[in-house]
Backbone bond lengths (Angstrom), bond angles and torsions (degrees), N, CA, C in turn:
res aa  C-N    CA-C-N  psi(-1)  N-CA   C-N-CA  omega(-1)  CA-C   N-CA-C  phi
1 M - - - 1.505 - - 1.514 109.59 -
2 A 1.305 116.60 130.59 1.462 120.88 179.22 1.532 109.75 -69.10
3 T 1.318 115.71 154.83 1.471 121.63 173.69 1.519 107.81 -105.44
4 Y 1.284 115.02 136.39 1.496 122.95 -176.33 1.496 109.36 -118.86
5 E 1.340 114.35 150.03 1.408 121.13 173.01 1.572 108.58 -69.77
6 A 1.318 118.14 155.07 1.490 121.45 176.44 1.555 105.04 -69.74
7 M 1.300 114.95 145.12 1.497 123.31 175.83 1.546 106.05 -72.06
8 S 1.327 113.65 145.55 1.453 117.55 173.61 1.603 109.38 -68.35
9 F 1.295 114.87 133.22 1.484 119.08 -174.76 1.498 108.89 -101.31
10 H 1.309 120.92 8.42 1.418 122.04 170.12 1.470 108.04 -135.90
11 L 1.362 112.69 113.86 1.526 118.17 -177.20 1.587 106.29 -125.22
12 E 1.361 112.02 139.99 1.469 118.15 178.17 1.516 109.83 -124.91
13 T 1.325 117.72 140.36 1.408 124.87 173.52 1.518 106.47 -120.36
14 E 1.274 115.83 -172.28 1.493 122.01 -179.58 1.551 107.32 -64.15
15 R 1.306 121.70 -38.68 1.409 125.86 -174.09 1.492 115.55 -114.72
16 L 1.310 119.16 -11.84 1.456 120.92 -166.16 1.543 110.53 -132.67
17 I 1.353 114.26 155.99 1.434 121.98 171.78 1.526 107.11 -129.74
18 L 1.290 117.80 125.76 1.490 124.68 174.01 1.448 107.78 -108.39
19 R 1.274 116.02 127.10 1.554 119.96 -169.59 1.509 107.84 -142.33
20 P 1.324 120.94 168.15 1.399 124.61 172.03 1.559 116.31 -59.20
21 W 1.281 116.10 151.25 1.482 119.12 178.58 1.503 112.70 -66.04
22 A 1.388 118.80 152.38 1.436 122.67 173.14 1.563 104.66 -134.09
23 E 1.250 115.58 155.82 1.465 121.56 -179.36 1.487 112.49 -55.25
24 S 1.358 114.92 -29.03 1.417 122.99 -175.50 1.547 112.03 -74.94
25 D 1.329 115.42 -7.26 1.475 119.97 175.45 1.611 112.30 -82.53
26 A 1.355 114.86 -9.69 1.462 116.25 -168.26 1.524 113.24 -61.24
27 A 1.372 120.05 -41.65 1.413 117.59 -176.02 1.536 114.03 -68.20
28 E 1.392 116.21 -38.89 1.461 119.32 174.08 1.478 112.09 -66.70
29 F 1.372 117.37 -40.01 1.488 119.61 -179.22 1.513 106.68 -60.55
30 S 1.311 119.75 -45.46 1.472 126.63 179.43 1.577 108.40 -55.96
31 A 1.315 115.00 -44.58 1.458 118.59 -177.57 1.575 110.51 -66.27
32 L 1.348 115.00 -37.13 1.470 118.77 178.14 1.503 109.53 -63.83
33 L 1.382 116.12 -48.33 1.429 119.45 -177.10 1.589 108.98 -62.84
34 S 1.284 118.94 -31.12 1.477 120.65 -177.12 1.527 108.96 -65.69
35 E 1.342 120.00 -20.68 1.486 121.88 -179.09 1.551 109.38 -71.66
36 R 1.293 118.49 -7.81 1.485 120.63 177.14 1.581 109.30 -76.06
37 G 1.339 116.12 -10.54 1.409 119.21 177.27 1.500 119.51 82.47
38 K 1.340 113.41 19.24 1.508 121.59 -176.72 1.539 107.51 -115.68
39 G 1.341 119.55 26.46 1.485 116.80 -175.08 1.494 113.78 91.67
40 T 1.320 115.42 169.86 1.453 120.84 -177.84 1.565 105.39 -106.31
41 P 1.255 116.38 120.39 1.467 118.45 179.43 1.538 110.71 -69.17
42 P 1.356 118.19 141.43 1.441 119.83 179.04 1.557 112.56 -58.70
43 V 1.316 120.39 135.48 1.364 126.59 -179.75 1.556 112.66 -53.04
44 E 1.302 116.41 -36.83 1.499 119.90 178.10 1.525 109.97 -62.77
45 R 1.344 114.41 -42.61 1.498 118.22 178.09 1.581 109.75 -61.72
46 I 1.302 115.69 -40.00 1.436 119.07 -176.86 1.535 109.93 -71.38
47 R 1.308 118.15 -34.63 1.504 118.84 171.66 1.469 112.63 -60.36
48 K 1.323 117.59 -38.93 1.495 119.32 175.52 1.500 110.34 -67.09
49 S 1.330 120.31 -37.68 1.433 124.55 173.93 1.484 113.72 -59.58
50 I 1.324 117.33 -42.98 1.468 123.40 176.54 1.531 107.12 -60.71
51 G 1.291 120.26 -45.51 1.474 122.84 176.87 1.552 111.40 -57.29
52 E 1.354 116.21 -41.66 1.433 121.40 178.28 1.536 111.77 -65.90
53 L 1.353 118.03 -40.39 1.415 123.32 178.76 1.543 110.78 -61.19
54 L 1.346 114.02 -46.19 1.514 121.27 179.12 1.504 108.82 -62.58
55 A 1.294 119.67 -42.53 1.497 122.86 -179.65 1.557 108.56 -64.62
56 A 1.342 117.06 -46.22 1.436 120.06 -179.41 1.552 110.47 -61.84
57 T 1.400 119.16 -40.15 1.436 122.88 174.23 1.496 110.16 -57.58
58 E 1.285 118.37 -43.21 1.547 121.38 179.45 1.503 108.55 -61.18
59 D 1.366 117.11 -41.15 1.444 120.71 -176.80 1.509 114.87 -75.44
60 T 1.327 117.38 -34.76 1.477 120.36 -170.90 1.483 114.96 -106.80
61 G 1.329 116.91 -19.94 1.463 117.50 -179.21 1.575 115.76 79.81
62 I 1.405 112.73 0.91 1.472 118.51 171.64 1.499 109.89 -117.14
63 A 1.336 117.41 162.41 1.485 120.71 -173.99 1.488 114.45 -145.06
64 L 1.342 113.28 151.11 1.488 121.77 165.10 1.530 99.95 -101.16
65 L 1.271 117.76 128.77 1.502 122.87 -172.49 1.509 111.19 -118.62
66 P 1.284 120.39 136.88 1.455 120.68 167.40 1.530 116.34 -62.05
67 I 1.267 116.70 144.00 1.495 119.18 179.76 1.531 106.46 -111.15
68 Q 1.291 110.37 130.11 1.506 115.42 170.77 1.487 113.38 -127.02
69 R 1.287 119.16 143.03 1.422 121.83 -179.83 1.545 108.85 -70.92
70 R 1.322 117.37 135.18 1.485 120.31 -174.85 1.496 108.98 -64.01
71 D 1.353 121.40 -49.54 1.387 122.56 -175.54 1.515 116.38 -68.71
72 E 1.341 113.02 -45.40 1.473 120.74 -175.46 1.536 111.55 -84.45
73 G 1.319 116.30 -26.83 1.459 122.03 -178.23 1.557 114.30 68.35
74 D 1.322 115.85 18.40 1.404 121.00 -177.69 1.622 113.16 -92.46
75 F 1.263 119.41 144.74 1.463 123.86 173.32 1.497 106.44 -70.75
76 I 1.344 116.89 128.06 1.480 119.47 -179.66 1.568 112.60 -125.60
77 G 1.287 116.25 0.01 1.435 119.08 -177.80 1.496 114.63 150.08
78 Y 1.296 118.43 -159.85 1.478 122.62 -179.79 1.550 109.26 -142.83
79 C 1.285 113.83 159.70 1.415 121.72 177.28 1.533 108.95 -159.76
80 G 1.289 116.20 142.69 1.450 117.85 178.97 1.494 114.08 168.81
81 L 1.386 115.64 -160.37 1.482 120.84 179.99 1.503 108.17 -112.46
82 I 1.320 115.07 139.11 1.475 123.28 177.80 1.581 107.06 -135.92
83 I 1.369 111.18 159.55 1.470 115.06 171.81 1.537 109.89 -75.68
84 G 1.315 118.81 -41.08 1.445 119.80 175.33 1.421 115.09 50.08
85 R 1.362 115.49 -126.42 1.428 124.26 175.81 1.559 118.53 -87.81
86 T 1.367 112.42 4.09 1.491 119.18 -172.78 1.552 108.63 -119.44
87 T 1.317 115.96 -141.89 1.489 122.30 -176.86 1.513 113.68 -129.43
88 L 1.241 116.07 166.28 1.476 122.73 178.36 1.588 107.26 -64.74
89 E 1.334 116.89 -36.78 1.469 118.96 178.88 1.449 111.76 -67.57
90 E 1.359 120.09 -36.53 1.442 124.13 177.92 1.532 109.93 -128.65
91 P 1.348 117.67 74.63 1.497 120.43 -173.24 1.489 111.41 -73.40
92 E 1.303 112.23 173.97 1.466 119.40 178.80 1.519 106.65 -100.56
93 I 1.340 114.75 149.65 1.447 121.24 167.32 1.492 107.49 -94.59
94 A 1.348 114.50 135.74 1.456 120.55 -175.36 1.540 108.64 -134.38
95 Y 1.295 116.09 145.48 1.466 120.03 176.70 1.512 108.66 -156.45
96 E 1.398 111.85 152.47 1.521 117.41 174.37 1.501 101.87 -156.66
97 L 1.323 114.49 136.66 1.485 122.28 -178.81 1.515 110.30 -130.91
98 F 1.306 117.24 149.58 1.449 122.05 176.09 1.583 108.40 -56.30
99 Q 1.371 114.09 137.04 1.491 118.62 178.58 1.529 113.25 -53.85
100 R 1.320 117.82 -30.45 1.506 121.50 -179.35 1.469 114.17 -62.32
101 V 1.417 117.17 -21.12 1.453 120.21 179.64 1.518 113.53 -106.72
102 H 1.313 117.10 1.32 1.498 119.75 176.72 1.455 111.86 -53.87
103 G 1.301 120.96 152.81 1.470 124.30 174.32 1.456 116.44 82.85
104 N 1.336 118.33 2.92 1.468 122.04 -177.88 1.547 113.85 -103.65
105 G 1.306 116.04 3.27 1.511 119.75 -179.74 1.493 113.10 81.77
106 Y 1.329 121.05 4.64 1.445 122.89 -172.54 1.539 110.46 -68.26
107 A 1.350 119.58 -36.58 1.429 121.94 178.92 1.486 111.72 -64.95
108 T 1.324 115.97 -41.46 1.482 120.23 178.34 1.523 108.48 -65.90
109 E 1.292 119.54 -46.94 1.455 122.55 -179.18 1.483 113.13 -60.01
110 A 1.297 120.00 -42.59 1.459 126.52 -179.37 1.481 108.57 -69.24
111 A 1.307 116.12 -44.62 1.546 117.71 -176.74 1.454 109.68 -70.64
112 R 1.332 122.89 -32.23 1.414 122.98 176.55 1.538 111.27 -62.55
113 A 1.332 117.31 -41.25 1.421 122.93 171.11 1.464 115.44 -56.02
114 V 1.361 114.35 -44.16 1.484 120.12 178.87 1.470 111.90 -69.37
115 L 1.350 119.44 -31.77 1.475 123.33 176.80 1.531 109.06 -63.97
116 E 1.293 116.83 -42.50 1.475 121.44 -179.71 1.582 107.41 -65.92
117 A 1.267 115.29 -45.03 1.528 118.69 178.20 1.468 110.51 -60.85
118 A 1.372 119.20 -41.69 1.482 120.42 179.15 1.588 110.49 -63.73
119 A 1.337 115.78 -43.21 1.430 119.11 179.89 1.587 111.15 -61.60
120 A 1.306 114.80 -33.87 1.503 119.42 -179.72 1.534 109.05 -68.15
121 T 1.288 120.80 -20.76 1.533 123.03 -178.05 1.529 106.56 -78.92
122 G 1.293 119.03 -15.13 1.471 117.16 -179.93 1.571 111.22 102.60
123 R 1.298 116.65 -2.26 1.525 121.29 179.96 1.534 107.56 -69.87
124 K 1.321 111.37 154.85 1.453 118.24 -173.78 1.604 110.39 -112.58
125 R 1.286 117.51 -16.61 1.463 116.48 -176.79 1.525 108.20 -155.97
126 L 1.300 117.89 147.72 1.472 126.66 179.49 1.564 105.92 -125.35
127 W 1.340 112.36 153.43 1.463 119.77 173.94 1.531 107.24 -118.09
128 S 1.340 112.13 164.92 1.487 122.82 166.94 1.471 108.16 -144.67
129 T 1.326 117.03 138.75 1.449 117.96 171.73 1.538 107.22 -123.12
130 V 1.285 114.12 130.76 1.492 121.68 -171.49 1.545 107.65 -139.16
131 A 1.353 115.87 138.74 1.448 119.40 170.81 1.559 109.98 -55.77
132 T 1.273 119.39 134.71 1.394 122.90 -179.40 1.587 115.79 -59.92
133 W 1.350 115.48 -22.65 1.392 120.02 176.73 1.515 114.70 -77.41
134 N 1.362 116.85 -13.27 1.449 122.30 -172.73 1.584 107.61 -85.92
135 T 1.316 119.21 74.88 1.398 122.01 -177.10 1.517 114.68 -61.34
136 A 1.397 114.33 -36.73 1.483 118.27 -179.31 1.471 110.63 -59.69
137 S 1.350 116.28 -46.03 1.481 119.66 -177.65 1.491 110.98 -69.20
138 L 1.321 116.53 -39.87 1.479 121.01 175.26 1.545 112.50 -57.96
139 R 1.323 117.03 -34.90 1.455 125.06 177.40 1.531 108.72 -65.22
140 V 1.289 116.83 -46.52 1.490 124.87 -179.52 1.541 106.91 -55.43
141 L 1.341 115.87 -52.08 1.434 121.67 -178.21 1.493 114.81 -61.60
142 E 1.336 115.14 -40.80 1.459 123.51 175.06 1.528 108.52 -58.00
143 K 1.323 118.72 -48.80 1.510 122.62 179.83 1.562 109.63 -56.17
144 L 1.346 113.19 -35.01 1.491 118.19 -176.79 1.563 113.42 -84.36
145 G 1.280 115.62 1.99 1.504 118.34 179.86 1.483 117.44 88.63
146 F 1.326 117.63 9.17 1.488 120.38 174.77 1.522 109.84 -67.83
147 E 1.284 118.94 145.41 1.409 127.82 173.13 1.487 115.23 -123.05
148 R 1.404 117.23 137.79 1.464 118.60 -179.90 1.472 114.08 -63.97
149 D 1.307 115.67 128.82 1.477 119.71 178.45 1.607 110.22 -98.97
150 H 1.340 116.82 -46.08 1.362 118.95 177.47 1.569 110.44 -167.31
151 V 1.318 117.27 173.85 1.491 118.95 177.47 1.526 105.21 -126.20
152 S 1.330 115.97 141.11 1.424 123.24 176.79 1.529 109.08 -119.93
153 T 1.307 115.57 160.63 1.454 118.96 176.72 1.547 108.29 -112.65
154 E 1.309 115.46 123.23 1.448 119.18 177.88 1.571 109.92 -123.26
155 E 1.310 116.01 177.64 1.477 119.81 -178.35 1.504 111.05 -51.31
156 S 1.334 115.12 -38.39 1.498 117.14 -176.24 1.470 115.07 -84.70
157 G 1.340 116.30 -2.31 1.473 122.05 177.35 1.543 111.05 124.61
158 E 1.351 114.25 -158.00 1.448 119.24 -173.36 1.547 107.60 -83.24
159 V 1.350 114.67 143.05 1.479 118.83 -179.75 1.544 106.26 -129.96
160 A 1.301 113.28 127.89 1.452 120.24 177.36 1.598 107.18 -87.08
161 W 1.341 112.61 130.96 1.515 117.24 174.57 1.545 106.23 -103.95
162 L 1.294 113.77 120.16 1.535 118.96 176.52 1.531 113.46 -115.81
163 T 1.230 119.04 154.58 1.413 122.01 -179.73 1.487 111.61 -138.54
164 R 1.308 114.89 155.02 1.489 120.31 179.24 1.561 107.77 -146.06
165 N 1.336 114.60 127.27 1.459 117.78 175.07 1.491 109.77 -77.41
166 L 1.390 116.21 150.03 1.398 121.29 -178.49 1.546 107.37 -107.41
167 P 1.338 115.65 154.20 1.469 117.38 -177.78 1.539 109.84 -72.37
C-alpha cells in the first residue's frame, strides 16, 4: 500500500475558507443536515459526529472540511475527502451546501480546492458517488473533469460512480 502525505486541512479560495471542524459548528451542521428532509438531528449527536470526523481525520490524513464564506464569515456547508464507498488510496470527494447558497459556484470552487489538496497528497485518482437525480451535483463534477464510470442501484435509488485522475 502506498503512503500518502496528509491533506491540507486549511484551504482558501477567492471567496471561501475550508478549515477544521469546531464544536461551535454543530448547530449549523445540524441545520444543514435537516435540509435533507429527514428531520433535524439533535445538536448533541452532531457534536459527537464532529468528534468522530476529527478522529477519522487524525487516523486517515484526509478530511471533510466546513466551508465558510470569506466576506460573510458564515458556515455554508462542507467539502472534502471521505472513504465512503471507496478506499483511502482512492477516496471520494463529497460536498453539501445550504440550499440558500446553491447556484453561486461555491461547490465548484470548494471542490476545486479539495482536488488540488488531494493531488498534493500524492493520490492518483478520486471518486464521487452521487444519486442520479442530483443533476446540480453531477454538473459540478462535470465542471471538475469527473467522468462517469458506472451506475449502481441501492436502496435509495440509482447512484452514479464518477472518477477523476489527478496530475
